[in-house]
ZALUM-578422 format. One record per residue (C-alpha): residue number from 1; x negated, y, z. Coordinates in Angstrom, 1 decimal. Layout:
<pts>
+-----+--------+--------+--------+
: seq :      x :      y :      z :
+-----+--------+--------+--------+
: NUM :      X :      Y :      Z :
...
+-----+--------+--------+--------+
</pts>
This chain:
<pts>
+-----+--------+--------+--------+
: seq :      x :      y :      z :
+-----+--------+--------+--------+
:   1 :  -18.2 :  -25.0 :   -1.4 :
:   2 :  -16.7 :  -23.7 :    1.8 :
:   3 :  -15.0 :  -20.4 :    1.2 :
:   4 :  -13.5 :  -18.6 :    4.2 :
:   5 :  -10.0 :  -18.5 :    2.8 :
:   6 :   -8.3 :  -17.6 :    6.0 :
:   7 :  -10.1 :  -14.4 :    6.8 :
:   8 :  -10.3 :  -13.5 :    3.1 :
:   9 :   -6.6 :  -13.8 :    2.5 :
:  10 :   -5.7 :  -12.0 :    5.7 :
:  11 :   -7.9 :   -9.0 :    4.9 :
:  12 :   -6.6 :   -9.1 :    1.3 :
:  13 :   -3.0 :   -8.9 :    2.5 :
:  14 :   -3.8 :   -5.8 :    4.6 :
:  15 :   -5.5 :   -4.2 :    1.6 :
:  16 :   -2.7 :   -4.9 :   -0.8 :
:  17 :    0.0 :   -3.7 :    1.6 :
:  18 :   -1.6 :   -0.4 :    2.6 :
:  19 :   -0.5 :    2.3 :    0.1 :
:  20 :   -3.1 :    4.1 :   -1.9 :
:  21 :   -3.3 :    6.1 :   -5.1 :
:  22 :   -2.2 :    3.1 :   -7.2 :
:  23 :    0.9 :    2.7 :   -5.1 :
:  24 :    1.8 :    6.4 :   -5.5 :
:  25 :    1.3 :    6.3 :   -9.2 :
:  26 :    3.3 :    3.1 :   -9.8 :
:  27 :    6.1 :    4.2 :   -7.5 :
:  28 :    6.4 :    7.6 :   -9.1 :
:  29 :    6.6 :    6.1 :  -12.6 :
:  30 :    9.0 :    3.4 :  -11.6 :
:  31 :   11.3 :    6.1 :  -10.3 :
:  32 :   11.8 :    7.1 :  -14.0 :
:  33 :   12.7 :    3.6 :  -15.0 :
:  34 :   11.3 :    0.1 :  -14.8 :
:  35 :    9.5 :    0.3 :  -18.1 :
:  36 :    7.3 :    3.2 :  -16.9 :
:  37 :    6.6 :    1.4 :  -13.6 :
:  38 :    5.5 :   -1.8 :  -15.4 :
:  39 :    3.2 :    0.2 :  -17.7 :
:  40 :    1.6 :    2.0 :  -14.7 :
:  41 :    1.2 :   -1.4 :  -12.9 :
:  42 :   -0.3 :   -3.0 :  -16.0 :
:  43 :   -2.9 :   -0.2 :  -16.2 :
:  44 :   -3.7 :   -0.5 :  -12.5 :
:  45 :   -4.1 :   -4.3 :  -12.8 :
:  46 :   -6.4 :   -3.9 :  -15.8 :
:  47 :   -8.5 :   -1.5 :  -13.7 :
:  48 :   -8.7 :   -4.2 :  -11.0 :
:  49 :   -9.8 :   -6.7 :  -13.6 :
:  50 :  -12.6 :   -4.4 :  -14.6 :
:  51 :  -13.7 :   -3.9 :  -11.0 :
:  52 :  -13.5 :   -7.7 :  -10.5 :
:  53 :  -15.6 :   -8.3 :  -13.6 :
:  54 :  -18.2 :   -5.7 :  -12.5 :
:  55 :  -18.4 :   -7.2 :   -9.0 :
:  56 :  -18.8 :  -10.7 :  -10.4 :
:  57 :  -21.5 :   -9.6 :  -12.8 :
:  58 :  -23.3 :   -7.7 :  -10.1 :
:  59 :  -22.8 :   -4.3 :  -11.7 :
:  60 :  -20.9 :   -2.9 :   -8.7 :
:  61 :  -23.7 :   -3.8 :   -6.4 :
:  62 :  -26.2 :   -2.1 :   -8.7 :
:  63 :  -24.1 :    1.1 :   -8.7 :
:  64 :  -23.9 :    1.1 :   -4.9 :
:  65 :  -27.7 :    0.7 :   -4.6 :
:  66 :  -28.2 :    3.9 :   -6.7 :
:  67 :  -26.9 :    6.8 :   -4.5 :
:  68 :  -26.7 :    9.1 :   -7.5 :
:  69 :  -24.6 :    6.7 :   -9.5 :
:  70 :  -22.2 :    6.1 :   -6.6 :
:  71 :  -21.9 :    9.9 :   -6.1 :
:  72 :  -21.0 :   10.4 :   -9.7 :
:  73 :  -18.3 :    7.8 :   -9.5 :
:  74 :  -17.0 :    9.3 :   -6.3 :
:  75 :  -17.0 :   12.9 :   -7.7 :
:  76 :  -15.2 :   11.9 :  -10.8 :
:  77 :  -12.6 :    9.8 :   -8.9 :
:  78 :  -11.9 :   12.6 :   -6.4 :
:  79 :  -11.6 :   15.2 :   -9.2 :
:  80 :   -9.2 :   12.9 :  -11.2 :
:  81 :   -6.9 :   12.3 :   -8.2 :
:  82 :   -6.9 :   15.9 :   -7.2 :
:  83 :   -6.1 :   16.9 :  -10.8 :
:  84 :   -3.2 :   14.5 :  -10.9 :
:  85 :   -1.9 :   15.7 :   -7.5 :
:  86 :   -2.1 :   19.4 :   -8.6 :
:  87 :   -0.3 :   18.6 :  -11.9 :
:  88 :    2.5 :   16.9 :  -10.1 :
:  89 :    2.9 :   19.7 :   -7.6 :
:  90 :    2.8 :   22.3 :  -10.4 :
:  91 :    5.6 :   20.5 :  -12.4 :
:  92 :    7.7 :   20.1 :   -9.2 :
:  93 :    8.3 :   23.9 :   -9.2 :
:  94 :   11.0 :   23.7 :  -11.9 :
:  95 :   12.9 :   20.4 :  -12.1 :
:  96 :   15.7 :   19.9 :  -14.7 :
:  97 :   18.8 :   18.1 :  -13.4 :
:  98 :   19.3 :   14.3 :  -14.0 :
:  99 :   17.3 :   11.2 :  -13.5 :
: 100 :   15.4 :   11.6 :  -16.8 :
: 101 :   13.9 :   14.9 :  -15.7 :
: 102 :   10.3 :   13.8 :  -15.7 :
: 103 :   10.1 :   10.8 :  -18.1 :
: 104 :    6.5 :   10.4 :  -19.3 :
: 105 :    5.8 :   11.2 :  -23.0 :
: 106 :    4.3 :    7.9 :  -23.9 :
: 107 :    3.7 :    4.4 :  -22.6 :
: 108 :    0.1 :    4.6 :  -23.5 :
: 109 :   -0.4 :    7.7 :  -21.4 :
: 110 :    1.2 :    6.0 :  -18.4 :
: 111 :   -1.0 :    2.9 :  -18.9 :
: 112 :   -4.1 :    5.0 :  -19.2 :
: 113 :   -3.4 :    6.9 :  -16.0 :
: 114 :   -2.9 :    3.6 :  -14.1 :
: 115 :   -6.2 :    2.3 :  -15.5 :
: 116 :   -8.2 :    5.5 :  -14.7 :
: 117 :   -6.6 :    5.8 :  -11.2 :
: 118 :   -8.0 :    2.4 :  -10.3 :
: 119 :  -11.3 :    2.4 :  -12.2 :
: 120 :  -12.3 :    5.8 :  -10.9 :
: 121 :  -11.4 :    5.0 :   -7.3 :
: 122 :  -14.7 :    4.2 :   -5.5 :
: 123 :  -12.9 :    2.6 :   -2.6 :
: 124 :  -11.7 :   -0.2 :   -4.9 :
: 125 :  -15.3 :   -0.9 :   -5.9 :
: 126 :  -16.5 :   -0.9 :   -2.3 :
: 127 :  -13.6 :   -3.2 :   -1.3 :
: 128 :  -14.7 :   -5.8 :   -3.7 :
: 129 :  -18.3 :   -5.5 :   -2.6 :
: 130 :  -17.5 :   -5.8 :    1.1 :
: 131 :  -14.6 :   -8.3 :    1.0 :
: 132 :  -16.1 :  -10.9 :   -1.3 :
: 133 :  -19.5 :  -11.6 :    0.3 :
: 134 :  -17.9 :  -12.2 :    3.7 :
: 135 :  -15.8 :  -15.1 :    2.4 :
: 136 :  -18.6 :  -16.7 :    0.3 :
: 137 :  -20.5 :  -19.9 :    1.0 :
: 138 :  -24.3 :  -18.9 :    1.0 :
: 139 :  -25.1 :  -22.4 :   -0.2 :
: 140 :  -22.9 :  -22.3 :   -3.3 :
: 141 :  -23.1 :  -20.5 :   -6.6 :
: 142 :  -22.3 :  -16.8 :   -5.9 :
: 143 :  -21.0 :  -16.1 :   -9.4 :
: 144 :  -18.5 :  -18.9 :   -9.4 :
: 145 :  -17.3 :  -17.8 :   -5.9 :
: 146 :  -17.1 :  -14.2 :   -6.9 :
: 147 :  -15.1 :  -15.0 :  -10.0 :
: 148 :  -12.7 :  -17.2 :   -8.0 :
: 149 :  -12.2 :  -14.7 :   -5.2 :
: 150 :  -11.8 :  -11.8 :   -7.6 :
: 151 :   -9.2 :  -13.7 :   -9.5 :
: 152 :   -7.2 :  -14.4 :   -6.3 :
: 153 :   -7.5 :  -10.7 :   -5.4 :
: 154 :   -6.2 :   -9.4 :   -8.8 :
: 155 :   -3.4 :  -12.0 :   -8.7 :
: 156 :   -2.3 :  -10.8 :   -5.3 :
: 157 :   -2.1 :   -7.2 :   -6.5 :
: 158 :   -0.2 :   -8.3 :   -9.6 :
: 159 :    2.3 :  -10.2 :   -7.4 :
: 160 :    2.7 :   -7.1 :   -5.3 :
: 161 :    3.6 :   -5.0 :   -8.3 :
: 162 :    6.1 :   -7.6 :   -9.4 :
: 163 :    7.9 :   -7.0 :   -6.1 :
: 164 :    7.4 :   -3.2 :   -6.0 :
: 165 :    8.6 :   -2.1 :   -9.4 :
: 166 :   12.1 :   -3.7 :   -9.3 :
: 167 :   12.6 :   -2.5 :   -5.7 :
: 168 :   11.9 :    1.1 :   -6.7 :
: 169 :   14.4 :    1.2 :   -9.6 :
: 170 :   17.2 :    2.5 :   -7.2 :
: 171 :   15.2 :    5.7 :   -7.0 :
: 172 :   16.3 :    6.7 :  -10.5 :
: 173 :   19.8 :    7.2 :   -9.3 :
: 174 :   18.8 :    8.7 :   -6.0 :
: 175 :   16.6 :   11.3 :   -7.7 :
: 176 :   19.3 :   12.5 :  -10.0 :
: 177 :   19.7 :   15.3 :   -7.4 :
: 178 :   17.2 :   18.0 :   -8.5 :
: 179 :   16.4 :   18.8 :   -4.8 :
: 180 :   15.6 :   15.2 :   -4.0 :
: 181 :   13.4 :   14.9 :   -7.1 :
: 182 :   11.5 :   18.0 :   -6.2 :
: 183 :   10.9 :   16.7 :   -2.7 :
: 184 :    9.8 :   13.3 :   -4.1 :
: 185 :    7.4 :   15.0 :   -6.6 :
: 186 :    5.9 :   17.1 :   -3.9 :
: 187 :    5.4 :   14.1 :   -1.6 :
: 188 :    3.6 :   12.2 :   -4.5 :
: 189 :    1.5 :   15.2 :   -5.4 :
: 190 :    0.6 :   15.9 :   -1.7 :
: 191 :   -0.2 :   12.2 :   -1.1 :
: 192 :   -2.7 :   12.2 :   -4.1 :
: 193 :   -4.4 :   15.3 :   -2.9 :
: 194 :   -4.6 :   13.9 :    0.7 :
: 195 :   -6.2 :   10.7 :   -0.7 :
: 196 :   -8.6 :   12.7 :   -2.8 :
: 197 :   -9.7 :   14.6 :    0.3 :
: 198 :  -10.1 :   11.4 :    2.3 :
: 199 :  -12.3 :    9.9 :   -0.4 :
: 200 :  -14.3 :   13.1 :   -0.6 :
: 201 :  -15.1 :   13.3 :    3.1 :
: 202 :  -15.3 :    9.5 :    3.6 :
+-----+--------+--------+--------+
</pts>
């Protein structure tokens, strides 16, 4: 089995490092404390595992071959990102003082948002579908290769979150200033709206 590890890992590195909705969500929650960042990252990682499982089982390819199904996933994903962006922008209008200004109400809610943000992002699905086949050996078992490559991809993202969450903890003190927090919240909300727009027109 000759997997094209070089090109696969290089492409994966670029994908991991380019900020997307997952990065915005994890960073914003980590700014309220490491616990919230870890919960968001765990939700995102579980979403990646679902995408990896679907890609390995061939379900993602099936969705892509049915235009209506792909459109439904895209519409739901865009709507969810836009809703989150608008919610953040709305809440940034009045910001209480202190670093605990926007602590999430429950860990389950943070985890679920991370999960849904990843699962409902059609670009994640398409990434698995385009990245995996290019590295596979046509002569070897496709399911085994897909499972192996997907596992490496999910592990790479998990390692990235292990680096991101601790490095963002300093934001808690920085955002104790209400003006800074308001600007940060508006940047996060605006970024999610921009990403929703990009997916919609892409």
